[in-house]
N, C-alpha and C positions, 0 to 999 in steps of 0.2 A: 239341694238349694243352690241357685247360682250365686257366684261371688259378686259383691257390690264393690264398685270402685271407691277407693278412699278419697273423700273430698279434698283432703290436704294434698294427696298425691296428684289428683287431677288439676288442682290449682297450680302446683309446682310445674306440671307439664305445660299448662297454658302459658305460664309466665316464661318458661324456657323457650317455647315456640315464639312468643312475642320478642324475646331478646334476640333470637337468631334471625327473625325477620327484620328487626331493626338493624342488626349488624349487617345483614345482607344489603339492605337498602342503603346504609351509609357507605358500604364498600363500593356499591355500584355508582353512587353519586361521586365518591372520591375519584374512582377510576375515570369516570366521564369527565369530571372537571380537570383532572390532571392531564388527560389525553386530548380531550376535545378542544379546550380553550387554546392551547398552543397551536393545535391543528387549524382552528378557525383563524387565529391571529396571523399565522404564517400564510395561510391561503388568502386572507384579506390583503396582506401586504403585497403578495405577489400579484393579486388581481389589480390592486391600485397601481403598482408599478407598470404592469402590462397595459392597463387602461391609459395611464399617462403617456407611456411610450407609443402606444397605438394611436392615441389622439394626436400626439405631436406628429407622428408619421403621416396620418391622414390629412391634417391641416397643411403640413408642408407640401404634400402631394397636390392638394387642391390649389394652394397658393402658387406653386410652380406651374400648374396647368393653366390657371387664369393669367399668370404673368406671361407665359409663352403665347397664349392666344391674343393677349393685349398687344404683344410685340408684333404678332402676325397681322393683326388688324391695322395697327398703326403703319406697319410696313406696306400693307396693301394700299392704304389711302395715300401714303407718300409716293408709292410707285405710280398710282394713277394720276396723282397731281404732277409728278415728274414727267409722265408720258404727255400730258396735255401741255405742260410748260415747254417741253422740248419742241412740240409741234408749233406752239405760238412763236417761239423764238427762231425757229428754223425757217418758217415761211412768213411772207408778208401779209398784211391786211388784205391787199388786193388779190393775192393768190388764194387765200382762204375764203374770200368772199365769193369765189366761183364755186357753185354748188357741185359741179362734177369733180372739181379738184378736191373739194371737201369730202365728197363721197369716197373718192379714192383713198384719202387719208384715213377715213373711218374703217374701210375694209382692211387697210394695212394694219391698223391698231388691233382689230378683231382677230386677224390672222396671227399676229405676233404675240398677243397677250390674252387671247381668249375673248369670249363674248361678254366681257364685263362692261364695255362701253356700249350703251344702247343707241345713242345718237350724239352728234356734234352740232354746235351752232355758233355763229358769229353775230355778236350784238354790238350795235354802235352806241355812242354816248347817250342817245335819247332813249335807249332801251328797246329799239326795234331790232328784231332778229332778221338780218339782211341775207343770211345764208344758212341753210339747214341741211343736214344729211341724217336721215333716219326713217323709221317706219311711220311717223306721224306727219300730218300736214300742218307744220308749225312755221312755215315761211311767212315773214312779215308779222309774226306774233309780237305783241307788245308786252314787255316786262318792266316798263318804267315805274310802275307803282308796286312791283313785287318787292317784298322785303329782302329776299336773297340778292336781287339785283342791286339794291341800294347798299347792302353790306359789301357786295363784291366790288362795287365801284370805289369803296374806301380802302380796299386792301389789294395787295399784289396777288395774293392767292386766297382762295376762299372755298370752304367745303360746307355745304348747307346741311340742315337737318332733313329728315325724311318728310316729304309732303306729297300731296296728290297733284296739285297744280292744274294746268290746262288739260292734261291727258287723263286725269281722273284715276291714276294708278300710283301707288306709293313708289317714290324714287327719291334720290338726292343728287345734288349737282356739285360738280367740281369746276371751279371757274378760275381763269388766269387773266389778269388785266395787263394790257399792253397799250402803247401809244402809236398813233399814226398821224403824222403831220400836225402834232400838237394836240390831237384829240384822243381821249382814251377809248378803247374798245375792249370787248371781252370775248374770249374763246371759252365756251362752256361745254362740258360733257356730262351726259346723264349715265349714272352707274346703275347697272341692273340690280334691282332690289333682291330678286330671288337668289342670284349668285352671291351677293353680299350676305344675305340672311343665312345661307348655307355655311358660311365661314363661322358664324356664331352657333348655329345649331349643332355643329360638330362637337361642341363641348357638352358631352353627355356621359355621366358616370352613374352607375347603378341603375335603379329603377325610377328614381325621382330627381336626379341631378340634371339641371338644364341651365342655360345661360341666355341672356338677352341684354339689350342696350337701351338705356334711357338718356334723354337729353336733360338739360338743367331745368326745364319746365315740367319734368315728369312725364314726357311723352315717349311712347315706345318707338324705338328706331329699328327694331327687328320684331319678328313675330315669335313670341315665346311658345314653347311646347305645352305649357300649362297656363291656365288663366292667371293673370297678374293684375292686381289693383294698384296701379302705380301711385295713386293719390293717397294711399294708406301707408301706415308704418309697416315695415321699417324703411320703405323706399324714400319717404319724405325726409327722414333723418339722414339718409345717405346723400341726398341731393343738396342738403344744407351744408355739407362739409366743405371746407376750404380746399382749393386746388393743392394737390400734394406733389411730391417729387415724381418724376417721370416713371420710375420703375416701382414705386411704392404700391403695395397690395395690402388691403385691410380685411380682417376676418372677425366675425362676431356671430353670436347666436341670438335667435329671437323666437318667442312663442306667440303664435297668432291667437285670434279670438276663440278658435275651436280647441285650443290647447295643444296644437301640433308644434313641436319645436323643430326649427330648421337652422341650418348653418349657412351663412352668407359670406361670399368672398367677392370683394369689389376692387376695381381698378379703373382709373380715369383714362379716357381716350381723347384723341383729337384736341390735345392741348388743354384738357379739362372740361371741354364742352359736352362730352358724352361720358357715361359711366358704364362699364361692363360689369354686370351682376351675374354671379353664379349662385344658384340656390339649390339646396338639397336637404331633405329631411334628415335629422340627426340619427334616427333609427336606421335609415338606409346607409348613411355615411359610415356609421360605426357598426354595421351589421356583423362584420367579422368578430368584433368584440362581443356583441350580443350572443352570437353562436358559441364563442369560447366561454362566455359567462354561463350559458345554459348547460354546456358540457361540464363546467366546473361545479355548478350546483348539483348536477346528477352525481358526479364523483364525490362531492362533499356529502350528499345524502347517503351514498353507499358507504362512505367512510364512517359517517355517524352510525349507520346501521351496524357496521362491523364492530365499532367501538362498543355500542350498546350490547350487542350479542356477546362479545368477548367479556365485557364487564359483568354481564349477568351470569354467564357460565362460569367465569373465573371466580366470581364472588360466591356463587352457590357451592362450587367445589371447595373453596377455602373454608367457607362457613361449615360445610359438611365435615371437613377434616377437624375443624375446631370442635364441632358437636361430638364427633367420634372420640376425640381426645378427652372431652369433658365426661362423656359416658364411661370411657375406660378409667378415668381418674375416679369417677364416682364408684365404679365397680371395685377398683383397687382399694378405695377407702373402706368399702363394705367388707372386702376380703380381709383387709387388715383387722377390721373389727372382729370378723369371724375367726381369724388367726388368734387374736387376743382371747376370744372366748375359748378356743381350743387349748390355749396355754393355761387358761384358768381351770378348764376341765382337767387338764393334765395334772396341775397342782392338786386339785381336789382328789383326783384318782390316787395320786401318791399319798395324800393324807389318809384317805380311806383304807388304802392297802396297808399302810403302816399300822393304823389302828386295828384293823381286822387281824393282821398277821400275829400280833401278840396273843390275843385270846385263843386263836386257832392253835398256836404252838402249845399253850397251856392245856388246851383240850386234848391234843394228841398225847402230850406227856401224861396227863391224868388217865387216858385210856390205857396207856402202857402200864401205869401203876396198878390199875384195876385188874389188868390181865395177869400181872404178877401175883396179886392177891388171890386170884382164882386158883393158883397152884397150891394154896394152903389146904390142909386136910379138911378144914371146915367146909370148903366149897367143892372139893374134888369129887365127892359122891353126890352132889346136888342134882336134882332132877332136871333143872334148867341150865346146867353148865354149858351144854352145847349151844343153847340159844344165846347165853351170855357171850360165849366166844364169837359167835357169828356177829352179834351186835357190835362188839368191840372192834372186830375186823372192819366192819362197815364204817364205824366212827373213824378209825385210822385212815381208811381209804378216802373218805370224804374230806378229812382234814388235809390229806395230801393234795386233793383237788383244790381245796381252798387256798393252799399255799401256792399252787401253780397259778391260780387266778390272780392272786395278789402279786405274784412275780411278774405276770404279764402286765398288770396295771402299772407296776413300777417301771417296767420296760417302756410302756407307752409314755409315762411321765418323763422319762429320761430320753425320749425320742427313740433311741435304738440301744440294743445290747451289743456292744462291740466285742464281746468275748469270742475269740477264734476257737472253733471246735471242728472236729472231724465228723463228717456225716455223709449220708448217702443222699444224692440229689433227688432220686426217685421218691424216697420216703418223704422228704420235705415237700415235694410237689403234691404227693398224695394227701399229706396232712392239710395243706392249704386248701386243696380241692374239697376235702371232707368238711373243713371249716365253712366253706362257701356253698356247700351242697344244698342246704335248705333254701338259701336265697335263690340259687340257680333253679331249683324246682319251682319255687314261687313265681319266678320270672319266665317260666316255660322255656328254659334254656337247657339243651342237652350238652353235657360235658363229655368230651372224648379225650382219652390220654393215649399218647404214643411215646412211651418212655423206653429208652435204651438201657436195659438192665445190666449191660456190660460196662457201663461207665464206672470209672474208679471213684473212690471216695474223695471228697474235696475238703480242704481246710480253709474255712471262711468264717465270717460272722453269720451264724445261722439266722439270727434275728433280723439282721439287715436284709439278707436275701429273702426271708419270709415277707418282710415289709414290701420289697419290690414286687414280688409275685402277687401278693394280696392286692396291692394297688392296681396292677395291670388287670387282674381278674375282675375286681370290682368295677373298674372303668368299662370293661367289656360287658358286664352284666347291666350296668347303667345304660349303655348304648342300646341294648336289646330288651330293655325292661318292658316296653310297650308292645312290641310285635313278636317277641320271642326269637329263637334262633339256635345256633349251635356254637359251642366254644371248644376249640381244639388246642391242647397243650402238648408240645413235642419237646423231647430232649434227645440230643445225639452229639456225636463227635465228628468234626470235619477238619481234617488236616491238623490235629492237635489243638483244636479250638472247641470248647464246650459251647454248644448252641442250645438255648432254651427259647422256644417260640410260644407266644400266646396269640392265637388267631381267632377272630370271630367273623361272622357273616352279617354284621349289623349295618347301619346306614352309611358308615364310612366317614372320613374326615375330608372336608373340602381342601383342594390343593392350596388355596390361599392361607389356610391355617396350619398346614403341615410344618412350615418353617418356624412356628412360634409355640408349638405345643409343649416344648420343654422350658419355655420362659416362665419365670416365677409370676404367679398371680394371673396367668392367662388361662381362661376356661371358657368353654362354650355352654356350660351348664347354667341354669337359671340362678339368679342371685339368691344366696342363702343355701344352695345345694352343693356348690363346689367352691373350694378356696383357690384353685389354680396352683396349688403347691405340690400335689401328689406326684405328677410326672417330673416336676423339677427335682423333688427329693429323690425319686428313682434314678434320674440321670446322675445326680451327684453321688449316690451310693454305688452305682455300677462303675462310674469312673474311679471312685476311691478303691474299689475292689480290683482295679486294673483291667476292667473290661470296657465294652462299648454297648450302647443300646441304639437300635435303629427302628424306624417305623416305615411301613409301606401301607398305603390306603387308597381305595378307589370308592368314590361315592356310589352307593347302591350295591356294592360288592362286599365290602368288609375291610377290616383293619388287622394288620399283623405287626406285633412288636417282637423284635428279635434281640436277645441278649447274647453277647459273645464274650467269652473269657478264656485266655490261654491256659491250658491244663498244666503247663510247666510251672506256672506261678501259684496255682491253687490246689494241685493234686497233693493228697496226703502222702507222707513219706512211707507209710506202710503199704501203699497201693502199688502194685506192679502189674504190667501187661493188661491194664484195664480191669483188674479184679481187686476188690478190697479184701483185706485180711480180717 
């Protein structure tokens, strides 16, 4: 009939499993919190500092770049204005009014400074261009009603905005006003728009960074690389700003209608009439940080995975050890209970032995008295005298056996009989084997003895040695109880050392347990079948007798216990040359 699991035991096991699962979960969470939170905080602080530093570096770089190009553009305009002013001051109105002379001056300017000047023109006070050098037919062109002409007549120097004018192409004019015989006149030069636009287009950073110029009315003065709606924010807000210091650069960020965030760096040109705008998407401007952030997130994720794995494995290992310790504690408690039971049994055995010993002694004495009575003449010739004598001899023999049994019970109750006797090792071994013979036969174990008959008699506590040998033999029989096997007991002398071996071919002892088999309460037997005290007691007895006990075992091969005792310490005084008297 199959055994049924005890519901109480099953409930305890389930409760224990829940406890260890909860303990594991709490340990995992604790390790994660203790490890991951500082890890995240430190990473966040480093990322913040890196972002702030990187942002500051990027903005400083963009501001420096815009400031440098602002200075270059202002220097370019001043240079062209200086070229034209030098020409107007060096030559007279009459000389410049000569078209051939003016053409020669234009060629000289283009050879000296590049093709920035497209044409030159001399305009009188009425706005009539009286002399022209350039690719267009603009002689006698009238600019009297042009806005730039009216503005130029009010100033000594003038730089116009970009406009199409009579030629229908975008350009802007640099004009210098001079006087001739009391009347003002203007020397103007047209700046090549493509060449000027290239100066601004050179400001390119990343994939989306570009620059352009606006005037105060929000009109583009250069052709931007990407579409720009100058009448929308944030450009309108930029143009509303007051004129600032010559070298001042402003930086801000703006998110457009589509949700794209860009960074803007601005600087005023031409005395505040123009504004240089550099524009770049934030994602592009800080792409290095974004890449570093992605790498950091990957490292952070790997770190978290490592922490989780370590926390899980470490927690499982620690909880496993706690569970093992709890199991060992439970087993030890049960073994202590079993030991208490054995002590109680020992006390009971002592009481029974004492109670039995008295009537047995009386029985033996009465048998002796009856035997004396049979010597009388009244019984001497009786027909059943012989049978009476046989029965009395049997009573005395069985009485002695009872006394021996009670003596053994008392020895068990007192643990060991420490009386030192002289005896033959071989005989003791044979007695122990005979005592265990029936059990060995039942367990299908063949016992083989290899005893050295030349060994001298020894002087020891015979009961203690019997207890050691009986424990070792019983352990071997327990190991081979299921599958059977062979048990070999050897005794010999090696260099003055008495060696007794108890070897079996059972399942063997795992290497992990070999170092603990002599520890008190350590056992591999099921709970209730072994106390874990047998080998510990054997170890203590052998040490007390002045010897050593060793064990060698291989799983699947068998186990050998070896007892070694110096013959000098245990040899009987009457034994010489290996022979007992």
